[in-house]
N, CA, C and O atoms as CSV, one atom per row, in Angstrom:
chain,resi,resn,atom,element,x,y,z
A,1,MET,N,N,0.192,-15.524,-4.151
A,1,MET,CA,C,-0.206,-14.573,-2.858
A,1,MET,C,C,0.961,-13.889,-3.183
A,1,MET,O,O,2.000,-14.506,-3.417
A,2,PHE,N,N,0.871,-12.270,-3.236
A,2,PHE,CA,C,2.316,-11.612,-2.924
A,2,PHE,C,C,1.980,-10.623,-2.150
A,2,PHE,O,O,0.977,-10.021,-2.533
A,3,ILE,N,N,2.579,-10.154,-0.973
A,3,ILE,CA,C,1.806,-8.684,-0.520
A,3,ILE,C,C,3.204,-7.641,-0.397
A,3,ILE,O,O,4.277,-8.243,-0.413
A,4,ALA,N,N,3.229,-7.008,-0.347
A,4,ALA,CA,C,4.040,-5.394,-0.604
A,4,ALA,C,C,3.214,-4.474,0.550
A,4,ALA,O,O,1.999,-4.298,0.460
A,5,MET,N,N,4.043,-3.899,1.662
A,5,MET,CA,C,3.679,-3.026,2.547
A,5,MET,C,C,5.040,-2.177,2.642
A,5,MET,O,O,6.239,-2.451,2.577
A,6,ASN,N,N,4.290,-1.035,2.825
A,6,ASN,CA,C,5.343,0.187,3.152
A,6,ASN,C,C,5.075,0.668,4.583
A,6,ASN,O,O,3.892,0.493,4.874
A,7,HIS,N,N,5.833,1.249,5.621
A,7,HIS,CA,C,5.309,1.071,6.871
A,7,HIS,C,C,6.011,2.805,7.096
A,7,HIS,O,O,7.204,3.078,6.966
A,8,PHE,N,N,4.901,3.800,7.457
A,8,PHE,CA,C,5.273,4.987,7.687
A,8,PHE,C,C,5.243,5.363,9.145
A,8,PHE,O,O,4.499,4.729,9.894
A,9,LYS,N,N,5.906,6.230,9.556
A,9,LYS,CA,C,6.079,6.966,10.712
A,9,LYS,C,C,5.275,8.347,10.461
A,9,LYS,O,O,5.328,8.801,9.317
A,10,VAL,N,N,4.702,8.892,11.219
A,10,VAL,CA,C,3.614,10.048,10.599
A,10,VAL,C,C,4.017,10.663,11.123
A,10,VAL,O,O,4.790,10.103,11.901
A,11,ALA,N,N,3.989,12.025,11.271
A,11,ALA,CA,C,4.158,13.248,12.690
A,11,ALA,C,C,3.359,13.267,13.269
A,11,ALA,O,O,2.332,12.881,12.713
A,12,GLU,N,N,3.224,13.734,14.834
A,12,GLU,CA,C,2.213,14.030,15.737
A,12,GLU,C,C,1.593,14.452,15.167
A,12,GLU,O,O,2.076,15.151,14.276
A,13,GLY,N,N,0.101,14.340,15.262
A,13,GLY,CA,C,-0.928,15.839,15.081
A,13,GLY,C,C,-1.007,15.288,13.532
A,13,GLY,O,O,-2.225,15.465,13.550
A,14,ARG,N,N,-0.825,14.884,12.486
A,14,ARG,CA,C,-0.499,15.068,11.329
A,14,ARG,C,C,-1.582,14.086,10.655
A,14,ARG,O,O,-2.384,14.511,9.823
A,15,GLY,N,N,-1.544,12.647,11.103
A,15,GLY,CA,C,-2.469,11.806,10.694
A,15,GLY,C,C,-3.873,11.715,9.819
A,15,GLY,O,O,-4.126,10.749,9.100
A,16,GLY,N,N,-4.591,12.648,9.949
A,16,GLY,CA,C,-5.759,13.274,9.549
A,16,GLY,C,C,-4.975,13.514,8.538
A,16,GLY,O,O,-4.517,12.458,8.101
A,17,GLU,N,N,-4.592,14.493,7.934
A,17,GLU,CA,C,-3.858,14.883,6.989
A,17,GLU,C,C,-3.447,13.715,6.315
A,17,GLU,O,O,-4.120,13.374,5.342
A,18,PHE,N,N,-2.703,13.196,6.565
A,18,PHE,CA,C,-2.007,11.780,5.710
A,18,PHE,C,C,-3.384,11.162,5.515
A,18,PHE,O,O,-3.819,11.195,4.364
A,19,GLU,N,N,-3.927,10.759,6.193
A,19,GLU,CA,C,-4.851,9.737,5.885
A,19,GLU,C,C,-6.083,10.515,4.295
A,19,GLU,O,O,-6.492,10.029,3.240
A,20,ASP,N,N,-6.235,11.801,4.942
A,20,ASP,CA,C,-6.799,12.794,3.730
A,20,ASP,C,C,-5.885,12.597,2.251
A,20,ASP,O,O,-6.458,12.194,1.238
A,21,ILE,N,N,-4.605,12.883,2.253
A,21,ILE,CA,C,-4.129,12.267,1.109
A,21,ILE,C,C,-4.085,11.087,0.610
A,21,ILE,O,O,-3.910,11.164,-0.606
A,22,TRP,N,N,-4.149,10.210,0.916
A,22,TRP,CA,C,-4.422,8.914,0.411
A,22,TRP,C,C,-5.651,9.095,0.196
A,22,TRP,O,O,-5.806,8.583,-0.913
A,23,LYS,N,N,-6.779,9.546,0.577
A,23,LYS,CA,C,-8.197,8.889,0.704
A,23,LYS,C,C,-8.169,9.894,-1.134
A,23,LYS,O,O,-8.529,9.360,-2.183
A,24,GLN,N,N,-7.740,11.110,-1.038
A,24,GLN,CA,C,-8.283,11.725,-2.297
A,24,GLN,C,C,-7.154,11.436,-3.844
A,24,GLN,O,O,-7.457,11.840,-4.966
A,25,ARG,N,N,-5.886,10.675,-3.519
A,25,ARG,CA,C,-5.075,10.182,-4.557
A,25,ARG,C,C,-5.721,9.650,-6.014
A,25,ARG,O,O,-6.921,9.455,-5.821
A,26,GLU,N,N,-5.453,9.426,-7.034
A,26,GLU,CA,C,-5.592,8.303,-7.599
A,26,GLU,C,C,-4.864,7.624,-7.736
A,26,GLU,O,O,-3.663,7.827,-7.911
A,27,THR,N,N,-5.453,6.614,-7.685
A,27,THR,CA,C,-4.103,5.040,-7.547
A,27,THR,C,C,-3.639,4.419,-8.522
A,27,THR,O,O,-2.520,3.910,-8.583
A,28,TYR,N,N,-5.069,4.421,-9.944
A,28,TYR,CA,C,-4.038,3.376,-10.976
A,28,TYR,C,C,-4.429,2.014,-10.471
A,28,TYR,O,O,-4.490,1.168,-11.364
A,29,LEU,N,N,-4.613,1.742,-9.676
A,29,LEU,CA,C,-4.483,-0.275,-9.475
A,29,LEU,C,C,-5.378,-0.819,-9.819
A,29,LEU,O,O,-5.509,-1.930,-9.307
A,30,GLN,N,N,-6.287,-0.455,-10.666
A,30,GLN,CA,C,-7.645,-1.000,-11.153
A,30,GLN,C,C,-7.462,-1.468,-12.247
A,30,GLN,O,O,-8.060,-2.462,-12.659
A,31,GLU,N,N,-6.317,-0.613,-13.109
A,31,GLU,CA,C,-5.812,-0.737,-14.599
A,31,GLU,C,C,-4.482,-1.583,-14.698
A,31,GLU,O,O,-3.658,-1.663,-15.609
A,32,VAL,N,N,-4.542,-2.158,-13.518
A,32,VAL,CA,C,-2.941,-2.901,-13.196
A,32,VAL,C,C,-3.478,-4.211,-13.276
A,32,VAL,O,O,-4.432,-4.633,-12.622
A,33,PRO,N,N,-2.464,-5.148,-14.550
A,33,PRO,CA,C,-2.972,-6.889,-14.372
A,33,PRO,C,C,-2.291,-7.061,-12.672
A,33,PRO,O,O,-1.428,-6.423,-12.069
A,34,GLY,N,N,-3.016,-8.049,-12.358
A,34,GLY,CA,C,-2.612,-8.968,-10.668
A,34,GLY,C,C,-2.731,-7.901,-9.686
A,34,GLY,O,O,-2.023,-7.965,-8.681
A,35,PHE,N,N,-3.308,-7.204,-9.801
A,35,PHE,CA,C,-3.793,-6.398,-8.691
A,35,PHE,C,C,-5.491,-6.637,-7.901
A,35,PHE,O,O,-6.619,-6.475,-8.367
A,36,VAL,N,N,-5.041,-7.055,-6.621
A,36,VAL,CA,C,-5.850,-7.582,-6.019
A,36,VAL,C,C,-6.913,-6.863,-5.272
A,36,VAL,O,O,-8.106,-6.620,-5.450
A,37,ARG,N,N,-5.578,-6.498,-3.924
A,37,ARG,CA,C,-6.831,-5.158,-3.273
A,37,ARG,C,C,-5.747,-4.649,-2.632
A,37,ARG,O,O,-4.635,-5.134,-2.837
A,38,PHE,N,N,-5.966,-3.441,-1.639
A,38,PHE,CA,C,-4.877,-2.194,-1.393
A,38,PHE,C,C,-5.908,-2.021,0.260
A,38,PHE,O,O,-6.975,-2.635,0.282
A,39,ALA,N,N,-5.541,-1.265,1.413
A,39,ALA,CA,C,-5.540,-1.031,2.486
A,39,ALA,C,C,-4.485,-0.334,3.391
A,39,ALA,O,O,-3.462,-0.754,3.931
A,40,LEU,N,N,-5.072,0.832,3.367
A,40,LEU,CA,C,-3.994,1.842,4.012
A,40,LEU,C,C,-4.288,1.403,6.273
A,40,LEU,O,O,-5.140,1.411,7.162
A,41,LEU,N,N,-3.454,1.234,6.113
A,41,LEU,CA,C,-3.546,0.364,7.935
A,41,LEU,C,C,-3.330,1.347,9.103
A,41,LEU,O,O,-2.168,1.741,9.004
A,42,ARG,N,N,-4.108,2.086,10.478
A,42,ARG,CA,C,-3.841,3.410,11.156
A,42,ARG,C,C,-3.316,1.766,12.041
A,42,ARG,O,O,-3.671,0.587,12.005
A,43,GLY,N,N,-2.475,2.449,12.644
A,43,GLY,CA,C,-1.967,1.317,13.704
A,43,GLY,C,C,-2.374,1.590,15.281
A,43,GLY,O,O,-3.151,2.546,15.294
A,44,ASP,N,N,-2.099,1.033,16.781
A,44,ASP,CA,C,-2.016,1.416,17.311
A,44,ASP,C,C,-1.143,2.244,18.410
A,44,ASP,O,O,-1.435,2.668,19.528
A,45,GLU,N,N,0.126,2.303,17.581
A,45,GLU,CA,C,0.796,3.277,18.096
A,45,GLU,C,C,0.273,4.886,17.433
A,45,GLU,O,O,-0.462,4.785,16.451
A,46,PRO,N,N,0.545,6.094,17.821
A,46,PRO,CA,C,0.857,7.194,17.291
A,46,PRO,C,C,1.444,7.231,16.037
A,46,PRO,O,O,2.674,7.171,16.045
A,47,GLY,N,N,1.065,7.287,15.295
A,47,GLY,CA,C,1.504,7.885,13.581
A,47,GLY,C,C,1.993,6.976,12.815
A,47,GLY,O,O,2.246,7.204,11.632
A,48,GLU,N,N,2.262,5.418,13.582
A,48,GLU,CA,C,2.055,3.957,12.794
A,48,GLU,C,C,1.043,3.766,11.963
A,48,GLU,O,O,0.029,3.303,12.485
A,49,TYR,N,N,0.994,4.120,10.104
A,49,TYR,CA,C,0.611,3.877,9.486
A,49,TYR,C,C,1.121,2.323,8.319
A,49,TYR,O,O,2.213,1.770,8.450
A,50,ILE,N,N,0.348,1.997,7.547
A,50,ILE,CA,C,0.914,0.403,6.618
A,50,ILE,C,C,0.322,0.801,5.431
A,50,ILE,O,O,-0.909,0.785,5.451
A,51,SER,N,N,0.847,1.149,4.417
A,51,SER,CA,C,-0.124,0.914,2.921
A,51,SER,C,C,0.073,-0.721,2.632
A,51,SER,O,O,1.208,-1.189,2.719
A,52,HIS,N,N,-0.903,-1.463,2.333
A,52,HIS,CA,C,-0.975,-2.874,2.267
A,52,HIS,C,C,-1.619,-3.389,0.869
A,52,HIS,O,O,-2.835,-3.524,0.735
A,53,SER,N,N,-0.645,-3.671,-0.195
A,53,SER,CA,C,-1.542,-4.447,-1.187
A,53,SER,C,C,-0.611,-5.887,-1.781
A,53,SER,O,O,0.562,-6.252,-1.866
A,54,THR,N,N,-1.843,-6.334,-2.071
A,54,THR,CA,C,-1.918,-7.616,-2.369
A,54,THR,C,C,-1.988,-7.908,-3.857
A,54,THR,O,O,-2.662,-7.190,-4.596
A,55,TRP,N,N,-1.482,-8.677,-4.191
A,55,TRP,CA,C,-0.918,-9.037,-5.577
A,55,TRP,C,C,-1.140,-10.974,-6.032
A,55,TRP,O,O,-0.880,-11.935,-5.308
A,56,GLU,N,N,-1.683,-10.975,-7.424
A,56,GLU,CA,C,-1.268,-12.018,-7.789
A,56,GLU,C,C,-0.305,-12.844,-7.874
A,56,GLU,O,O,-0.571,-14.045,-7.904
A,57,SER,N,N,0.714,-12.504,-7.919
A,57,SER,CA,C,1.476,-12.671,-7.799
A,57,SER,C,C,3.385,-11.687,-7.763
A,57,SER,O,O,3.290,-10.626,-8.380
A,58,ARG,N,N,4.218,-11.823,-7.434
A,58,ARG,CA,C,5.842,-10.939,-7.494
A,58,ARG,C,C,5.622,-10.327,-8.657
A,58,ARG,O,O,5.448,-9.109,-8.686
A,59,GLU,N,N,5.604,-10.973,-9.610
A,59,GLU,CA,C,5.677,-10.816,-11.258
A,59,GLU,C,C,4.445,-9.306,-11.336
A,59,GLU,O,O,4.731,-8.163,-11.693
A,60,ALA,N,N,3.481,-9.674,-11.007
A,60,ALA,CA,C,2.062,-8.166,-11.329
A,60,ALA,C,C,3.013,-7.392,-10.384
A,60,ALA,O,O,3.766,-6.564,-10.897
A,61,PHE,N,N,3.034,-7.539,-9.395
A,61,PHE,CA,C,3.395,-6.493,-8.409
A,61,PHE,C,C,4.954,-5.395,-9.029
A,61,PHE,O,O,5.117,-4.177,-8.957
A,62,LEU,N,N,5.803,-6.422,-9.568
A,62,LEU,CA,C,7.105,-5.593,-9.951
A,62,LEU,C,C,6.926,-4.865,-11.751
A,62,LEU,O,O,7.563,-4.008,-12.364
A,63,GLY,N,N,5.707,-5.754,-12.105
A,63,GLY,CA,C,5.324,-4.893,-13.517
A,63,GLY,C,C,4.692,-3.525,-13.098
A,63,GLY,O,O,4.987,-2.469,-13.659
A,64,TRP,N,N,3.867,-3.619,-12.150
A,64,TRP,CA,C,3.495,-2.037,-11.568
A,64,TRP,C,C,4.388,-1.612,-10.800
A,64,TRP,O,O,4.277,-0.387,-10.749
A,65,ALA,N,N,4.949,-1.852,-10.377
A,65,ALA,CA,C,6.497,-1.316,-9.997
A,65,ALA,C,C,7.241,-0.200,-10.885
A,65,ALA,O,O,7.819,0.829,-10.536
A,66,GLN,N,N,6.944,-0.974,-12.634
A,66,GLN,CA,C,7.798,-0.538,-13.859
A,66,GLN,C,C,6.535,-0.161,-14.361
A,66,GLN,O,O,6.550,-0.389,-15.570
A,67,SER,N,N,5.425,0.317,-14.004
A,67,SER,CA,C,4.398,0.724,-15.319
A,67,SER,C,C,4.614,2.588,-14.759
A,67,SER,O,O,5.230,3.177,-13.871
A,68,GLU,N,N,3.730,2.939,-15.851
A,68,GLU,CA,C,3.350,4.234,-16.004
A,68,GLU,C,C,2.494,4.977,-14.860
A,68,GLU,O,O,2.606,6.143,-14.482
A,69,ALA,N,N,1.351,3.689,-14.283
A,69,ALA,CA,C,0.904,4.003,-13.326
A,69,ALA,C,C,0.995,3.827,-12.298
A,69,ALA,O,O,0.118,4.116,-11.485
A,70,PHE,N,N,2.037,3.321,-12.033
A,70,PHE,CA,C,2.755,3.607,-10.870
A,70,PHE,C,C,2.900,5.355,-10.700
A,70,PHE,O,O,2.428,6.215,-9.957
A,71,ARG,N,N,3.919,5.296,-11.947
A,71,ARG,CA,C,4.772,6.803,-11.634
A,71,ARG,C,C,3.768,7.828,-12.031
A,71,ARG,O,O,4.240,8.962,-11.947
A,72,LYS,N,N,2.664,7.792,-12.393
A,72,LYS,CA,C,1.182,8.692,-12.337
A,72,LYS,C,C,0.757,8.510,-10.726
A,72,LYS,O,O,0.639,9.526,-10.042
A,73,ALA,N,N,0.607,7.629,-10.335
A,73,ALA,CA,C,0.303,7.874,-8.812
A,73,ALA,C,C,0.953,7.818,-8.078
A,73,ALA,O,O,0.425,7.462,-7.024
A,74,HIS,N,N,2.578,8.102,-7.991
A,74,HIS,CA,C,3.388,8.533,-6.886
A,74,HIS,C,C,4.160,9.972,-7.661
A,74,HIS,O,O,5.362,10.220,-7.572
A,75,GLY,N,N,3.479,10.536,-8.171
A,75,GLY,CA,C,4.362,11.924,-9.104
A,75,GLY,C,C,3.999,12.999,-8.235
A,75,GLY,O,O,4.499,14.063,-8.601
A,76,ASP,N,N,3.232,13.084,-7.116
A,76,ASP,CA,C,2.476,14.267,-6.433
A,76,ASP,C,C,3.429,13.845,-5.075
A,76,ASP,O,O,2.879,12.886,-4.532
A,77,ALA,N,N,4.354,14.138,-4.533
A,77,ALA,CA,C,4.925,14.234,-3.288
A,77,ALA,C,C,4.375,14.229,-2.321
A,77,ALA,O,O,3.320,14.835,-2.512
A,78,MET,N,N,4.446,13.869,-1.250
A,78,MET,CA,C,4.030,13.506,0.346
A,78,MET,C,C,4.417,15.196,0.957
A,78,MET,O,O,5.564,15.560,1.217
A,79,PRO,N,N,3.194,16.057,1.097
A,79,PRO,CA,C,3.516,17.897,1.311
A,79,PRO,C,C,5.148,17.326,3.093
A,79,PRO,O,O,5.120,16.518,4.021
A,80,GLU,N,N,5.936,18.108,2.714
A,80,GLU,CA,C,6.836,18.500,3.463
A,80,GLU,C,C,6.135,18.179,5.235
A,80,GLU,O,O,5.125,18.748,5.649
A,81,GLY,N,N,7.055,17.035,6.156
A,81,GLY,CA,C,6.699,17.276,7.302
A,81,GLY,C,C,5.649,16.476,8.094
A,81,GLY,O,O,5.468,16.467,9.311
A,82,ILE,N,N,4.854,15.660,6.912
A,82,ILE,CA,C,3.877,14.758,7.414
A,82,ILE,C,C,4.602,13.532,7.705
A,82,ILE,O,O,4.242,12.889,8.691
A,83,VAL,N,N,5.569,13.111,6.995
A,83,VAL,CA,C,6.233,11.454,6.926
A,83,VAL,C,C,7.730,11.944,7.879
A,83,VAL,O,O,8.562,12.819,7.639
A,84,GLU,N,N,7.632,11.070,8.892
A,84,GLU,CA,C,8.885,11.108,9.313
A,84,GLU,C,C,10.011,10.041,8.813
A,84,GLU,O,O,9.995,8.863,9.170
A,85,GLY,N,N,11.085,10.652,7.858
A,85,GLY,CA,C,12.273,9.674,7.538
A,85,GLY,C,C,11.376,8.985,6.512
A,85,GLY,O,O,10.238,9.395,6.281
A,86,HIS,N,N,11.884,7.993,5.938
A,86,HIS,CA,C,11.260,7.320,4.460
A,86,HIS,C,C,10.611,5.854,4.859
A,86,HIS,O,O,11.052,5.092,5.719
A,87,PRO,N,N,9.667,5.689,4.177
A,87,PRO,CA,C,8.759,4.566,4.727
A,87,PRO,C,C,10.083,2.905,4.312
A,87,PRO,O,O,10.938,2.546,3.502
A,88,ARG,N,N,9.433,2.495,5.444
A,88,ARG,CA,C,10.076,1.138,4.988
A,88,ARG,C,C,9.784,0.127,4.477
A,88,ARG,O,O,9.202,-0.514,5.352
A,89,ALA,N,N,9.845,-0.817,2.996
A,89,ALA,CA,C,9.059,-1.638,2.146
A,89,ALA,C,C,9.589,-2.821,2.916
A,89,ALA,O,O,10.721,-3.130,3.290
A,90,LYS,N,N,8.445,-3.362,3.026
A,90,LYS,CA,C,8.498,-5.594,3.201
A,90,LYS,C,C,7.358,-6.023,2.438
A,90,LYS,O,O,6.157,-5.756,2.379
A,91,PHE,N,N,8.373,-6.968,1.747
A,91,PHE,CA,C,7.793,-8.009,1.037
A,91,PHE,C,C,7.358,-9.462,1.527
A,91,PHE,O,O,8.036,-9.960,2.426
A,92,PHE,N,N,6.380,-10.119,1.055
A,92,PHE,CA,C,6.213,-11.052,1.586
A,92,PHE,C,C,5.021,-12.372,0.303
A,92,PHE,O,O,4.027,-12.050,-0.347
A,93,GLU,N,N,5.671,-13.719,0.394
A,93,GLU,CA,C,4.883,-14.450,-0.316
A,93,GLU,C,C,4.019,-15.094,0.728
A,93,GLU,O,O,4.491,-15.383,1.827
A,94,ALA,N,N,2.298,-15.414,0.299
A,94,ALA,CA,C,2.139,-16.325,0.844
A,94,ALA,C,C,1.620,-17.167,0.956
A,94,ALA,O,O,0.491,-17.144,0.466
A,95,VAL,N,N,2.016,-18.316,1.581
A,95,VAL,CA,C,2.320,-19.620,1.654
A,95,VAL,C,C,1.164,-20.129,2.300
A,95,VAL,O,O,1.022,-21.328,2.061
A,96,LEU,N,N,0.045,-19.515,3.235
A,96,LEU,CA,C,-1.162,-19.924,3.164
A,96,LEU,C,C,-2.855,-18.783,3.321
A,96,LEU,O,O,-2.892,-17.800,4.062
A,97,TRP,N,N,-3.939,-19.196,2.540
A,97,TRP,CA,C,-4.607,-18.225,2.594
A,97,TRP,C,C,-5.737,-18.369,2.779
A,97,TRP,O,O,-6.170,-19.211,1.992
A,98,GLU,N,N,-6.601,-17.924,3.526
A,98,GLU,CA,C,-7.838,-18.613,3.679
A,98,GLU,C,C,-9.479,-17.347,3.061
A,98,GLU,O,O,-9.290,-16.298,3.677
A,99,GLU,N,N,-10.243,-17.256,2.546
A,99,GLU,CA,C,-10.718,-16.436,1.925
A,99,GLU,C,C,-12.823,-17.124,3.068
A,99,GLU,O,O,-13.376,-18.222,3.126
A,100,ALA,N,N,-13.182,-15.783,3.649
A,100,ALA,CA,C,-14.619,-16.055,3.964
A,100,ALA,C,C,-15.655,-16.509,3.268
A,100,ALA,O,O,-16.502,-17.393,3.393
A,101,SER,N,N,-15.268,-15.370,2.214
A,101,SER,CA,C,-16.514,-15.265,1.420
A,101,SER,C,C,-16.779,-16.761,0.417
A,101,SER,O,O,-17.925,-17.044,0.066
A,102,SER,N,N,-15.562,-17.659,0.017
A,102,SER,CA,C,-15.791,-18.884,-0.332
A,102,SER,C,C,-15.312,-20.051,0.048
A,102,SER,O,O,-15.337,-21.166,-0.473
A,103,GLY,N,N,-14.902,-19.666,0.964
A,103,GLY,CA,C,-14.038,-21.001,2.201
A,103,GLY,C,C,-12.981,-21.271,1.456
A,103,GLY,O,O,-12.514,-22.405,1.570
A,104,THR,N,N,-12.562,-20.655,0.847
A,104,THR,CA,C,-10.878,-20.893,-0.124
A,104,THR,C,C,-10.297,-20.708,0.602
A,104,THR,O,O,-10.279,-19.699,1.307
A,105,ARG,N,N,-9.332,-22.057,0.677
A,105,ARG,CA,C,-7.574,-22.154,1.618
A,105,ARG,C,C,-6.809,-22.886,0.659
A,105,ARG,O,O,-7.045,-23.961,0.107
A,106,ALA,N,N,-5.777,-22.037,0.560
A,106,ALA,CA,C,-4.985,-22.347,-0.052
A,106,ALA,C,C,-3.327,-22.401,0.554
A,106,ALA,O,O,-2.412,-22.768,-0.183
């Protein structure tokens, strides 16, 4: 498993607008080989958000990042003033994971 996260700092009072943009956008993730799941996370701190995607492998994520689907999904810019600064990307290889539905642990 490979996890990709982008950390966002959203301007005060614009969290609802930020969330609505994410809810309404087309992601094209379902058509990408190796995609597992996506979540947009809202933190406890005001304006703290993380986009969290899980992939079968780093190679699957890199395939997405270099794909036409990625370009389409990221074609519309976020309206000015919603996000403060640039998102900070973080990447992780899973060394252990456990799933409730199957009891699988790897």
